[in-house]
C-alpha positions in Angstrom: -14.7 -12.3 15.4 -18.2 -13.5 16.3 -20.1 -14.9 13.3 -17.2 -14.3 11.0 -14.1 -16.4 10.1 -11.1 -14.2 9.3 -8.1 -15.7 7.5 -5.3 -13.1 7.3 -2.3 -13.8 5.1 0.9 -12.1 4.2 3.3 -12.6 1.3 6.8 -11.2 0.4 7.2 -8.8 -2.5 10.1 -8.8 -4.9 11.7 -5.9 -3.1 11.7 -7.7 0.3 8.7 -6.0 1.8 5.4 -7.6 2.6 1.8 -7.3 1.4 -1.4 -8.2 3.4 -4.7 -9.7 2.5 -7.5 -11.5 4.3 -10.5 -13.6 3.6 -13.7 -12.9 5.5 -16.3 -15.7 5.6 -19.8 -15.3 7.0 -22.4 -18.0 7.5 -25.8 -17.1 6.2 -28.6 -19.6 6.6 -27.9 -22.7 4.6 -24.8 -21.2 2.9 -21.9 -18.9 3.4 -20.4 -15.8 1.9 -16.7 -15.2 1.5 -14.9 -12.1 0.4 -11.1 -11.7 -0.2 -9.5 -8.3 0.4 -6.0 -7.4 -0.7 -4.0 -4.3 0.1 -1.7 -2.5 -2.3 0.3 -1.1 0.6 3.7 -2.7 1.5 5.1 -3.2 5.0 8.6 -3.6 6.4 7.8 -6.8 8.3 5.5 -9.8 8.0 4.1 -8.9 11.5 3.2 -5.4 10.5 1.4 -6.7 7.4 -0.5 -9.3 9.4 -1.6 -6.7 12.0 -2.9 -4.5 9.2 -4.9 -7.5 7.7 -6.4 -8.4 11.1 -7.3 -4.7 11.8 -8.9 -4.2 8.4 -10.9 -7.4 8.9 -12.1 -6.2 12.3 -13.2 -2.9 10.7 -15.1 -4.7 8.0 -17.0 -6.8 10.6 -17.9 -3.8 12.6 -19.5 -1.9 9.7 -23.2 -2.4 9.3 -23.0 -2.4 5.6 -19.4 -2.8 4.5 -18.4 -1.7 1.0 -18.1 -4.4 -1.6 -15.0 -4.9 -3.7 
C-alpha cells in the first residue's frame, strides 16, 4: 500500500468465530511509526476477518489524517 506496510492477522475466538487486527507501519525520515488496530467484531470465517482487516488498513492509509487509537 505505497509507503505503508500492512500486516493483517486473524485469530479464533472461544466460540469458533474469528477476530481481525492489523498493524500499520509507516517510514518517517530516520524512523518509523507503527500502530496496531483491533476489531471487536467477530466473523464466521478466517477469510472474512482477513478481508475486513485489509479493508480497514486500506481505509486508514487513504485518510489524510487518520484517527488515533
